[in-house]
Biopython code that builds the backbone (N, CA, C, O; Angstrom):
import numpy as np
from Bio.PDB.StructureBuilder import StructureBuilder

atoms = [
    (1, "UNK", "N", (-86.656, -166.386, 35.716)),
    (1, "UNK", "CA", (-86.434, -167.588, 34.949)),
    (1, "UNK", "C", (-85.058, -167.527, 34.306)),
    (1, "UNK", "O", (-84.619, -166.471, 33.851)),
    (2, "UNK", "N", (-84.410, -168.626, 34.273)),
    (2, "UNK", "CA", (-83.102, -168.697, 33.639)),
    (2, "UNK", "C", (-83.260, -168.858, 32.137)),
    (2, "UNK", "O", (-84.261, -169.388, 31.654)),
    (3, "UNK", "N", (-82.277, -168.401, 31.426)),
    (3, "UNK", "CA", (-82.296, -168.566, 29.982)),
    (3, "UNK", "C", (-82.064, -170.026, 29.631)),
    (3, "UNK", "O", (-81.256, -170.709, 30.262)),
    (4, "UNK", "N", (-82.778, -170.495, 28.623)),
    (4, "UNK", "CA", (-82.643, -171.872, 28.187)),
    (4, "UNK", "C", (-81.291, -172.064, 27.498)),
    (4, "UNK", "O", (-80.833, -171.205, 26.745)),
    (5, "UNK", "N", (-80.677, -173.187, 27.768)),
    (5, "UNK", "CA", (-79.402, -173.504, 27.143)),
    (5, "UNK", "C", (-79.675, -174.488, 26.026)),
    (5, "UNK", "O", (-80.356, -175.493, 26.234)),
    (6, "UNK", "N", (-79.156, -174.214, 24.852)),
    (6, "UNK", "CA", (-79.404, -175.104, 23.731)),
    (6, "UNK", "C", (-78.422, -174.831, 22.615)),
    (6, "UNK", "O", (-77.514, -174.012, 22.756)),
    (7, "UNK", "N", (-78.610, -175.522, 21.507)),
    (7, "UNK", "CA", (-77.717, -175.323, 20.369)),
    (7, "UNK", "C", (-77.879, -173.917, 19.784)),
    (7, "UNK", "O", (-78.838, -173.208, 20.089)),
    (8, "UNK", "N", (-76.926, -173.534, 18.943)),
    (8, "UNK", "CA", (-76.978, -172.214, 18.328)),
    (8, "UNK", "C", (-78.095, -172.085, 17.303)),
    (8, "UNK", "O", (-78.493, -170.969, 16.970)),
    (9, "UNK", "N", (-78.603, -173.184, 16.804)),
    (9, "UNK", "CA", (-79.678, -173.146, 15.814)),
    (9, "UNK", "C", (-80.960, -173.674, 16.426)),
    (9, "UNK", "O", (-80.939, -174.420, 17.405)),
    (10, "UNK", "N", (-82.052, -173.284, 15.848)),
    (10, "UNK", "CA", (-83.356, -173.760, 16.293)),
    (10, "UNK", "C", (-84.090, -174.340, 15.096)),
    (10, "UNK", "O", (-83.979, -173.811, 13.990)),
    (11, "UNK", "N", (-84.845, -175.426, 15.300)),
    (11, "UNK", "CA", (-85.663, -175.938, 14.204)),
    (11, "UNK", "C", (-86.625, -174.852, 13.736)),
    (11, "UNK", "O", (-87.064, -174.029, 14.540)),
    (12, "UNK", "N", (-86.951, -174.841, 12.471)),
    (12, "UNK", "CA", (-87.820, -173.818, 11.909)),
    (12, "UNK", "C", (-89.133, -173.695, 12.659)),
    (12, "UNK", "O", (-89.635, -172.589, 12.859)),
    (13, "UNK", "N", (-89.691, -174.816, 13.073)),
    (13, "UNK", "CA", (-90.986, -174.769, 13.760)),
    (13, "UNK", "C", (-90.898, -174.126, 15.145)),
    (13, "UNK", "O", (-91.928, -173.795, 15.733)),
    (14, "UNK", "N", (-89.701, -173.945, 15.669)),
    (14, "UNK", "CA", (-89.538, -173.331, 16.983)),
    (14, "UNK", "C", (-89.353, -171.815, 16.901)),
    (14, "UNK", "O", (-89.619, -171.115, 17.878)),
    (15, "UNK", "N", (-88.906, -171.298, 15.767)),
    (15, "UNK", "CA", (-88.710, -169.857, 15.613)),
    (15, "UNK", "C", (-90.002, -169.241, 15.096)),
    (15, "UNK", "O", (-90.594, -169.736, 14.138)),
    (16, "UNK", "N", (-90.434, -168.164, 15.732)),
    (16, "UNK", "CA", (-91.693, -167.549, 15.326)),
    (16, "UNK", "C", (-91.527, -166.053, 15.072)),
    (16, "UNK", "O", (-90.700, -165.403, 15.712)),
    (17, "UNK", "N", (-92.308, -165.506, 14.144)),
    (17, "UNK", "CA", (-92.295, -164.063, 13.934)),
    (17, "UNK", "C", (-92.974, -163.344, 15.107)),
    (17, "UNK", "O", (-93.738, -163.952, 15.857)),
    (18, "UNK", "N", (-92.691, -162.068, 15.255)),
    (18, "UNK", "CA", (-93.255, -161.296, 16.360)),
    (18, "UNK", "C", (-94.784, -161.323, 16.348)),
    (18, "UNK", "O", (-95.404, -161.425, 17.406)),
    (19, "UNK", "N", (-95.403, -161.232, 15.164)),
    (19, "UNK", "CA", (-96.869, -161.204, 15.128)),
    (19, "UNK", "C", (-97.481, -162.516, 15.606)),
    (19, "UNK", "O", (-98.564, -162.513, 16.192)),
    (20, "UNK", "N", (-96.811, -163.626, 15.368)),
    (20, "UNK", "CA", (-97.296, -164.919, 15.866)),
    (20, "UNK", "C", (-97.143, -164.974, 17.382)),
    (20, "UNK", "O", (-98.042, -165.432, 18.087)),
    (21, "UNK", "N", (-96.008, -164.508, 17.877)),
    (21, "UNK", "CA", (-95.787, -164.468, 19.323)),
    (21, "UNK", "C", (-96.839, -163.573, 19.987)),
    (21, "UNK", "O", (-97.409, -163.932, 21.017)),
    (22, "UNK", "N", (-97.083, -162.425, 19.393)),
    (22, "UNK", "CA", (-98.083, -161.491, 19.920)),
    (22, "UNK", "C", (-99.466, -162.167, 19.972)),
    (22, "UNK", "O", (-100.216, -161.974, 20.928)),
    (23, "UNK", "N", (-99.792, -162.949, 18.954)),
    (23, "UNK", "CA", (-101.062, -163.684, 18.934)),
    (23, "UNK", "C", (-101.104, -164.718, 20.058)),
    (23, "UNK", "O", (-102.155, -164.941, 20.659)),
    (24, "UNK", "N", (-99.966, -165.349, 20.341)),
    (24, "UNK", "CA", (-99.897, -166.297, 21.457)),
    (24, "UNK", "C", (-100.189, -165.579, 22.773)),
    (24, "UNK", "O", (-100.914, -166.098, 23.622)),
    (25, "UNK", "N", (-99.625, -164.392, 22.937)),
    (25, "UNK", "CA", (-99.847, -163.619, 24.162)),
    (25, "UNK", "C", (-101.334, -163.307, 24.311)),
    (25, "UNK", "O", (-101.902, -163.505, 25.385)),
    (26, "UNK", "N", (-101.972, -162.818, 23.238)),
    (26, "UNK", "CA", (-103.393, -162.472, 23.316)),
    (26, "UNK", "C", (-104.261, -163.702, 23.561)),
    (26, "UNK", "O", (-105.251, -163.618, 24.287)),
    (27, "UNK", "N", (-103.912, -164.832, 22.974)),
    (27, "UNK", "CA", (-104.674, -166.061, 23.206)),
    (27, "UNK", "C", (-104.602, -166.466, 24.673)),
    (27, "UNK", "O", (-105.608, -166.850, 25.271)),
    (28, "UNK", "N", (-103.402, -166.375, 25.249)),
    (28, "UNK", "CA", (-103.255, -166.712, 26.668)),
    (28, "UNK", "C", (-103.932, -165.677, 27.558)),
    (28, "UNK", "O", (-104.497, -166.030, 28.594)),
    (29, "UNK", "N", (-103.884, -164.414, 27.174)),
    (29, "UNK", "CA", (-104.548, -163.367, 27.961)),
    (29, "UNK", "C", (-106.046, -163.640, 28.024)),
    (29, "UNK", "O", (-106.672, -163.471, 29.070)),
    (30, "UNK", "N", (-106.608, -164.058, 26.911)),
    (30, "UNK", "CA", (-108.040, -164.397, 26.880)),
    (30, "UNK", "C", (-108.319, -165.597, 27.778)),
    (30, "UNK", "O", (-109.276, -165.597, 28.552)),
    (31, "UNK", "N", (-107.484, -166.604, 27.668)),
    (31, "UNK", "CA", (-107.660, -167.820, 28.470)),
    (31, "UNK", "C", (-107.555, -167.535, 29.974)),
    (31, "UNK", "O", (-108.263, -168.142, 30.777)),
    (32, "UNK", "N", (-106.674, -166.614, 30.341)),
    (32, "UNK", "CA", (-106.473, -166.263, 31.751)),
    (32, "UNK", "C", (-107.442, -165.186, 32.235)),
    (32, "UNK", "O", (-107.499, -164.887, 33.427)),
    (33, "UNK", "N", (-108.198, -164.609, 31.313)),
    (33, "UNK", "CA", (-109.155, -163.578, 31.683)),
    (33, "UNK", "C", (-108.532, -162.241, 32.030)),
    (33, "UNK", "O", (-109.036, -161.525, 32.894)),
    (34, "UNK", "N", (-107.437, -161.897, 31.362)),
    (34, "UNK", "CA", (-106.758, -160.632, 31.657)),
    (34, "UNK", "C", (-106.631, -159.726, 30.432)),
    (34, "UNK", "O", (-105.813, -158.806, 30.435)),
    (35, "UNK", "N", (-107.417, -159.968, 29.393)),
    (35, "UNK", "CA", (-107.287, -159.168, 28.168)),
    (35, "UNK", "C", (-107.475, -157.681, 28.422)),
    (35, "UNK", "O", (-106.795, -156.855, 27.813)),
    (36, "UNK", "N", (-108.391, -157.336, 29.316)),
    (36, "UNK", "CA", (-108.636, -155.918, 29.593)),
    (36, "UNK", "C", (-107.496, -155.272, 30.373)),
    (36, "UNK", "O", (-107.408, -154.046, 30.435)),
    (37, "UNK", "N", (-106.632, -156.071, 30.961)),
    (37, "UNK", "CA", (-105.504, -155.530, 31.741)),
    (37, "UNK", "C", (-104.242, -155.359, 30.913)),
    (37, "UNK", "O", (-103.326, -154.642, 31.317)),
    (38, "UNK", "N", (-104.185, -156.015, 29.752)),
    (38, "UNK", "CA", (-103.004, -155.886, 28.879)),
    (38, "UNK", "C", (-103.138, -154.584, 28.094)),
    (38, "UNK", "O", (-104.058, -154.428, 27.291)),
    (39, "UNK", "N", (-102.230, -153.666, 28.327)),
    (39, "UNK", "CA", (-102.271, -152.359, 27.663)),
    (39, "UNK", "C", (-101.297, -152.285, 26.484)),
    (39, "UNK", "O", (-101.622, -151.731, 25.434)),
    (40, "UNK", "N", (-100.105, -152.846, 26.667)),
    (40, "UNK", "CA", (-99.063, -152.762, 25.641)),
    (40, "UNK", "C", (-98.251, -154.048, 25.635)),
    (40, "UNK", "O", (-98.057, -154.680, 26.674)),
    (41, "UNK", "N", (-97.782, -154.424, 24.460)),
    (41, "UNK", "CA", (-96.865, -155.558, 24.322)),
    (41, "UNK", "C", (-95.656, -155.058, 23.541)),
    (41, "UNK", "O", (-95.780, -154.601, 22.405)),
    (42, "UNK", "N", (-94.492, -155.151, 24.165)),
    (42, "UNK", "CA", (-93.254, -154.662, 23.546)),
    (42, "UNK", "C", (-92.221, -155.783, 23.481)),
    (42, "UNK", "O", (-92.311, -156.781, 24.196)),
    (43, "UNK", "N", (-91.242, -155.589, 22.605)),
    (43, "UNK", "CA", (-90.128, -156.524, 22.453)),
    (43, "UNK", "C", (-88.835, -155.733, 22.450)),
    (43, "UNK", "O", (-88.735, -154.682, 21.817)),
    (44, "UNK", "N", (-87.843, -156.252, 23.167)),
    (44, "UNK", "CA", (-86.520, -155.630, 23.159)),
    (44, "UNK", "C", (-85.497, -156.646, 23.636)),
    (44, "UNK", "O", (-85.847, -157.666, 24.229)),
    (45, "UNK", "N", (-84.246, -156.361, 23.374)),
    (45, "UNK", "CA", (-83.166, -157.205, 23.859)),
    (45, "UNK", "C", (-83.022, -156.983, 25.359)),
    (45, "UNK", "O", (-82.961, -155.846, 25.827)),
    (46, "UNK", "N", (-82.970, -158.076, 26.100)),
    (46, "UNK", "CA", (-82.805, -158.004, 27.553)),
    (46, "UNK", "C", (-81.638, -158.908, 27.925)),
    (46, "UNK", "O", (-81.540, -160.034, 27.436)),
    (47, "UNK", "N", (-80.763, -158.421, 28.781)),
    (47, "UNK", "CA", (-79.575, -159.195, 29.145)),
    (47, "UNK", "C", (-79.840, -160.229, 30.224)),
    (47, "UNK", "O", (-79.242, -161.304, 30.199)),
    (48, "UNK", "N", (-80.724, -159.932, 31.173)),
    (48, "UNK", "CA", (-80.833, -160.780, 32.361)),
    (48, "UNK", "C", (-82.169, -161.454, 32.585)),
    (48, "UNK", "O", (-82.308, -162.242, 33.521)),
    (49, "UNK", "N", (-83.156, -161.167, 31.752)),
    (49, "UNK", "CA", (-84.453, -161.822, 31.959)),
    (49, "UNK", "C", (-85.173, -162.013, 30.643)),
    (49, "UNK", "O", (-84.813, -161.434, 29.618)),
    (50, "UNK", "N", (-86.185, -162.830, 30.700)),
    (50, "UNK", "CA", (-86.951, -163.150, 29.510)),
    (50, "UNK", "C", (-88.100, -162.183, 29.283)),
    (50, "UNK", "O", (-88.510, -161.964, 28.143)),
    (51, "UNK", "N", (-88.624, -161.600, 30.359)),
    (51, "UNK", "CA", (-89.768, -160.707, 30.200)),
    (51, "UNK", "C", (-89.986, -159.903, 31.469)),
    (51, "UNK", "O", (-89.391, -160.171, 32.512)),
    (52, "UNK", "N", (-90.862, -158.902, 31.348)),
    (52, "UNK", "CA", (-91.280, -158.143, 32.517)),
    (52, "UNK", "C", (-92.712, -157.685, 32.315)),
    (52, "UNK", "O", (-93.220, -157.634, 31.196)),
    (53, "UNK", "N", (-93.348, -157.354, 33.432)),
    (53, "UNK", "CA", (-94.736, -156.929, 33.405)),
    (53, "UNK", "C", (-94.909, -155.794, 34.409)),
    (53, "UNK", "O", (-94.544, -155.931, 35.577)),
    (54, "UNK", "N", (-95.462, -154.681, 33.954)),
    (54, "UNK", "CA", (-95.701, -153.574, 34.872)),
    (54, "UNK", "C", (-97.112, -153.681, 35.445)),
    (54, "UNK", "O", (-97.966, -154.372, 34.890)),
    (55, "UNK", "N", (-97.345, -153.001, 36.546)),
    (55, "UNK", "CA", (-98.666, -153.012, 37.162)),
    (55, "UNK", "C", (-99.700, -152.307, 36.283)),
    (55, "UNK", "O", (-100.903, -152.471, 36.483)),
    (56, "UNK", "N", (-99.234, -151.531, 35.323)),
    (56, "UNK", "CA", (-100.135, -150.826, 34.408)),
    (56, "UNK", "C", (-100.483, -151.639, 33.166)),
    (56, "UNK", "O", (-101.223, -151.166, 32.303)),
    (57, "UNK", "N", (-99.957, -152.856, 33.070)),
    (57, "UNK", "CA", (-100.297, -153.728, 31.952)),
    (57, "UNK", "C", (-99.362, -153.663, 30.766)),
    (57, "UNK", "O", (-99.729, -154.054, 29.659)),
    (58, "UNK", "N", (-98.162, -153.174, 30.988)),
    (58, "UNK", "CA", (-97.165, -153.152, 29.921)),
    (58, "UNK", "C", (-96.321, -154.416, 30.014)),
    (58, "UNK", "O", (-95.623, -154.632, 31.004)),
    (59, "UNK", "N", (-96.388, -155.244, 28.986)),
    (59, "UNK", "CA", (-95.604, -156.474, 28.924)),
    (59, "UNK", "C", (-94.429, -156.236, 27.977)),
    (59, "UNK", "O", (-94.608, -155.729, 26.870)),
    (60, "UNK", "N", (-93.239, -156.602, 28.418)),
    (60, "UNK", "CA", (-92.047, -156.491, 27.583)),
    (60, "UNK", "C", (-91.394, -157.853, 27.524)),
    (60, "UNK", "O", (-91.117, -158.470, 28.553)),
    (61, "UNK", "N", (-91.151, -158.318, 26.305)),
    (61, "UNK", "CA", (-90.559, -159.636, 26.103)),
    (61, "UNK", "C", (-89.201, -159.512, 25.435)),
    (61, "UNK", "O", (-88.996, -158.664, 24.567)),
    (62, "UNK", "N", (-88.281, -160.367, 25.850)),
    (62, "UNK", "CA", (-86.951, -160.446, 25.262)),
    (62, "UNK", "C", (-87.094, -160.971, 23.830)),
    (62, "UNK", "O", (-87.781, -161.966, 23.600)),
    (63, "UNK", "N", (-86.458, -160.316, 22.888)),
    (63, "UNK", "CA", (-86.549, -160.749, 21.488)),
    (63, "UNK", "C", (-85.983, -162.161, 21.282)),
    (63, "UNK", "O", (-86.337, -162.835, 20.315)),
    (64, "UNK", "N", (-85.112, -162.606, 22.184)),
    (64, "UNK", "CA", (-84.567, -163.964, 22.077)),
    (64, "UNK", "C", (-85.629, -165.041, 22.294)),
    (64, "UNK", "O", (-85.426, -166.199, 21.929)),
    (65, "UNK", "N", (-86.758, -164.658, 22.886)),
    (65, "UNK", "CA", (-87.849, -165.629, 23.076)),
    (65, "UNK", "C", (-88.375, -166.151, 21.745)),
    (65, "UNK", "O", (-88.895, -167.264, 21.668)),
    (66, "UNK", "N", (-88.238, -165.350, 20.707)),
    (66, "UNK", "CA", (-88.721, -165.764, 19.391)),
    (66, "UNK", "C", (-87.970, -166.982, 18.865)),
    (66, "UNK", "O", (-88.439, -167.664, 17.954)),
    (67, "UNK", "N", (-86.817, -167.246, 19.437)),
    (67, "UNK", "CA", (-85.993, -168.382, 19.011)),
    (67, "UNK", "C", (-86.085, -169.567, 19.970)),
    (67, "UNK", "O", (-85.379, -170.560, 19.793)),
    (68, "UNK", "N", (-86.933, -169.475, 20.967)),
    (68, "UNK", "CA", (-87.055, -170.535, 21.967)),
    (68, "UNK", "C", (-88.206, -171.478, 21.612)),
    (68, "UNK", "O", (-89.031, -171.174, 20.751)),
    (69, "UNK", "N", (-88.245, -172.597, 22.274)),
    (69, "UNK", "CA", (-89.284, -173.590, 22.001)),
    (69, "UNK", "C", (-90.662, -173.062, 22.371)),
    (69, "UNK", "O", (-90.789, -172.148, 23.186)),
    (70, "UNK", "N", (-91.678, -173.635, 21.773)),
    (70, "UNK", "CA", (-93.063, -173.239, 22.049)),
    (70, "UNK", "C", (-93.395, -173.436, 23.524)),
    (70, "UNK", "O", (-94.091, -172.613, 24.119)),
    (71, "UNK", "N", (-92.906, -174.514, 24.112)),
    (71, "UNK", "CA", (-93.187, -174.791, 25.528)),
    (71, "UNK", "C", (-92.563, -173.730, 26.428)),
    (71, "UNK", "O", (-93.181, -173.295, 27.399)),
    (72, "UNK", "N", (-91.354, -173.319, 26.112)),
    (72, "UNK", "CA", (-90.700, -172.295, 26.927)),
    (72, "UNK", "C", (-91.384, -170.946, 26.757)),
    (72, "UNK", "O", (-91.589, -170.222, 27.731)),
    (73, "UNK", "N", (-91.743, -170.605, 25.507)),
    (73, "UNK", "CA", (-92.478, -169.357, 25.272)),
    (73, "UNK", "C", (-93.767, -169.340, 26.076)),
    (73, "UNK", "O", (-94.104, -168.333, 26.700)),
    (74, "UNK", "N", (-94.483, -170.448, 26.062)),
    (74, "UNK", "CA", (-95.741, -170.545, 26.813)),
    (74, "UNK", "C", (-95.500, -170.297, 28.297)),
    (74, "UNK", "O", (-96.269, -169.582, 28.940)),
    (75, "UNK", "N", (-94.449, -170.876, 28.838)),
    (75, "UNK", "CA", (-94.131, -170.711, 30.256)),
    (75, "UNK", "C", (-93.890, -169.238, 30.597)),
    (75, "UNK", "O", (-94.394, -168.745, 31.606)),
    (76, "UNK", "N", (-93.131, -168.546, 29.770)),
    (76, "UNK", "CA", (-92.827, -167.136, 30.016)),
    (76, "UNK", "C", (-94.087, -166.280, 29.859)),
    (76, "UNK", "O", (-94.345, -165.403, 30.682)),
    (77, "UNK", "N", (-94.861, -166.527, 28.821)),
    (77, "UNK", "CA", (-96.086, -165.762, 28.588)),
    (77, "UNK", "C", (-97.052, -165.916, 29.751)),
    (77, "UNK", "O", (-97.552, -164.922, 30.277)),
    (78, "UNK", "N", (-97.316, -167.142, 30.153)),
    (78, "UNK", "CA", (-98.254, -167.383, 31.256)),
    (78, "UNK", "C", (-97.732, -166.758, 32.544)),
    (78, "UNK", "O", (-98.498, -166.153, 33.294)),
    (79, "UNK", "N", (-96.452, -166.896, 32.803)),
    (79, "UNK", "CA", (-95.848, -166.313, 34.004)),
    (79, "UNK", "C", (-96.120, -164.808, 34.059)),
    (79, "UNK", "O", (-96.596, -164.296, 35.072)),
    (80, "UNK", "N", (-95.818, -164.109, 32.974)),
    (80, "UNK", "CA", (-95.991, -162.652, 32.977)),
    (80, "UNK", "C", (-97.460, -162.255, 33.043)),
    (80, "UNK", "O", (-97.809, -161.328, 33.774)),
    (81, "UNK", "N", (-98.313, -162.921, 32.310)),
    (81, "UNK", "CA", (-99.737, -162.571, 32.341)),
    (81, "UNK", "C", (-100.356, -162.824, 33.709)),
    (81, "UNK", "O", (-101.244, -162.083, 34.133)),
    (82, "UNK", "N", (-99.904, -163.853, 34.398)),
    (82, "UNK", "CA", (-100.436, -164.121, 35.740)),
    (82, "UNK", "C", (-100.106, -162.995, 36.716)),
    (82, "UNK", "O", (-100.816, -162.799, 37.702)),
    (83, "UNK", "N", (-99.041, -162.264, 36.447)),
    (83, "UNK", "CA", (-98.708, -161.129, 37.308)),
    (83, "UNK", "C", (-99.772, -160.036, 37.236)),
    (83, "UNK", "O", (-99.841, -159.186, 38.124)),
    (84, "UNK", "N", (-100.595, -160.044, 36.201)),
    (84, "UNK", "CA", (-101.700, -159.084, 36.125)),
    (84, "UNK", "C", (-102.824, -159.469, 37.080)),
    (84, "UNK", "O", (-103.679, -158.644, 37.403)),
    (85, "UNK", "N", (-102.823, -160.715, 37.528)),
    (85, "UNK", "CA", (-103.784, -161.179, 38.531)),
    (85, "UNK", "C", (-103.166, -161.205, 39.925)),
    (85, "UNK", "O", (-103.779, -160.769, 40.899)),
    (86, "UNK", "N", (-101.952, -161.718, 40.001)),
    (86, "UNK", "CA", (-101.244, -161.875, 41.277)),
    (86, "UNK", "C", (-99.868, -161.228, 41.112)),
    (86, "UNK", "O", (-99.032, -161.755, 40.377)),
    (87, "UNK", "N", (-99.614, -160.103, 41.775)),
    (87, "UNK", "CA", (-98.386, -159.346, 41.526)),
    (87, "UNK", "C", (-97.109, -159.880, 42.179)),
    (87, "UNK", "O", (-96.065, -159.233, 42.090)),
    (88, "UNK", "N", (-97.165, -161.028, 42.823)),
    (88, "UNK", "CA", (-95.973, -161.552, 43.495)),
    (88, "UNK", "C", (-95.742, -163.007, 43.102)),
    (88, "UNK", "O", (-96.445, -163.537, 42.242)),
    (89, "UNK", "N", (-94.771, -163.647, 43.720)),
    (89, "UNK", "CA", (-94.464, -165.049, 43.437)),
    (89, "UNK", "C", (-94.838, -165.937, 44.619)),
    (89, "UNK", "O", (-94.130, -166.897, 44.923)),
    (90, "UNK", "N", (-95.927, -165.630, 45.273)),
    (90, "UNK", "CA", (-96.371, -166.386, 46.440)),
    (90, "UNK", "C", (-97.018, -167.712, 46.076)),
    (90, "UNK", "O", (-96.964, -168.160, 44.930)),
    (91, "UNK", "N", (-97.629, -168.328, 47.075)),
    (91, "UNK", "CA", (-98.245, -169.648, 46.902)),
    (91, "UNK", "C", (-99.362, -169.640, 45.864)),
    (91, "UNK", "O", (-99.452, -170.556, 45.046)),
    (92, "UNK", "N", (-100.213, -168.615, 45.887)),
    (92, "UNK", "CA", (-101.309, -168.527, 44.917)),
    (92, "UNK", "C", (-100.761, -168.418, 43.501)),
    (92, "UNK", "O", (-101.225, -169.109, 42.595)),
    (93, "UNK", "N", (-99.775, -167.552, 43.314)),
    (93, "UNK", "CA", (-99.167, -167.388, 41.997)),
    (93, "UNK", "C", (-98.613, -168.714, 41.497)),
    (93, "UNK", "O", (-98.897, -169.121, 40.371)),
    (94, "UNK", "N", (-97.839, -169.377, 42.313)),
    (94, "UNK", "CA", (-97.223, -170.648, 41.894)),
    (94, "UNK", "C", (-98.249, -171.734, 41.633)),
    (94, "UNK", "O", (-98.069, -172.550, 40.728)),
    (95, "UNK", "N", (-99.325, -171.759, 42.412)),
    (95, "UNK", "CA", (-100.388, -172.747, 42.193)),
    (95, "UNK", "C", (-101.090, -172.494, 40.855)),
    (95, "UNK", "O", (-101.355, -173.429, 40.100)),
    (96, "UNK", "N", (-101.387, -171.226, 40.571)),
    (96, "UNK", "CA", (-102.026, -170.894, 39.295)),
    (96, "UNK", "C", (-101.105, -171.190, 38.120)),
    (96, "UNK", "O", (-101.542, -171.732, 37.104)),
    (97, "UNK", "N", (-99.845, -170.838, 38.255)),
    (97, "UNK", "CA", (-98.875, -171.098, 37.200)),
    (97, "UNK", "C", (-98.811, -172.589, 36.895)),
    (97, "UNK", "O", (-98.854, -172.995, 35.734)),
    (98, "UNK", "N", (-98.709, -173.388, 37.927)),
    (98, "UNK", "CA", (-98.663, -174.842, 37.745)),
    (98, "UNK", "C", (-99.943, -175.358, 37.117)),
    (98, "UNK", "O", (-99.897, -176.204, 36.224)),
    (99, "UNK", "N", (-101.087, -174.861, 37.570)),
    (99, "UNK", "CA", (-102.365, -175.317, 37.034)),
    (99, "UNK", "C", (-102.484, -175.014, 35.533)),
    (99, "UNK", "O", (-102.927, -175.868, 34.764)),
    (100, "UNK", "N", (-102.098, -173.830, 35.122)),
    (100, "UNK", "CA", (-102.210, -173.476, 33.698)),
    (100, "UNK", "C", (-101.177, -174.179, 32.838)),
    (100, "UNK", "O", (-101.469, -174.536, 31.697)),
    (101, "UNK", "N", (-99.987, -174.384, 33.354)),
    (101, "UNK", "CA", (-98.945, -175.012, 32.550)),
    (101, "UNK", "C", (-99.065, -176.529, 32.484)),
    (101, "UNK", "O", (-98.540, -177.154, 31.562)),
    (102, "UNK", "N", (-99.746, -177.118, 33.448)),
    (102, "UNK", "CA", (-99.898, -178.572, 33.457)),
    (102, "UNK", "C", (-101.094, -179.054, 32.647)),
    (102, "UNK", "O", (-101.339, -180.258, 32.560)),
    (103, "UNK", "N", (-101.832, -178.136, 32.060)),
    (103, "UNK", "CA", (-103.012, -178.511, 31.262)),
    (103, "UNK", "C", (-102.613, -179.123, 29.966)),
    (103, "UNK", "O", (-103.473, -179.498, 29.170)),
]
sb = StructureBuilder()
sb.init_structure("model")
sb.init_model(0)
sb.init_chain("A")
sb.init_seg("    ")
for serial, (resi, resn, name, xyz) in enumerate(atoms, 1):
    if name == "N":
        sb.init_residue(resn, " ", resi, " ")
    sb.init_atom(name, np.array(xyz, "f"), 0.0, 1.0, " ", f" {name:<3s}", serial, name[0])
structure = sb.get_structure()
C-alpha cells in the first residue's frame, strides 16, 4: 500500500493513541475470526510500508498510521489480519478484503 498524501496536520479525531489503535486491531481480529492467530502487535517507524505480518502472528504497524484517517487505518489493519487467513494477494485475498472493507 502506498502512503497516504495529505496535509502536515491531522484533525484531532483522526489521530489516535497506540492503545486505541491496538483495540481497533483486536476488534477487527475478532470480527475476522483470527484472534487466536494474533501473537504480538508491535509499532515502529517504517520507511517503505505501513505494516507487516509474519506467518507466526506477529503484526508490526508503522507508527505513522496513528496519524492517518480511521478509514485508512481500517484498510491497513484488515489487510494485515487477512494475511493470517490467506498468506498471499491472490483472488481469494482480494475478494475477502473487498468484502470486509465494503461493509
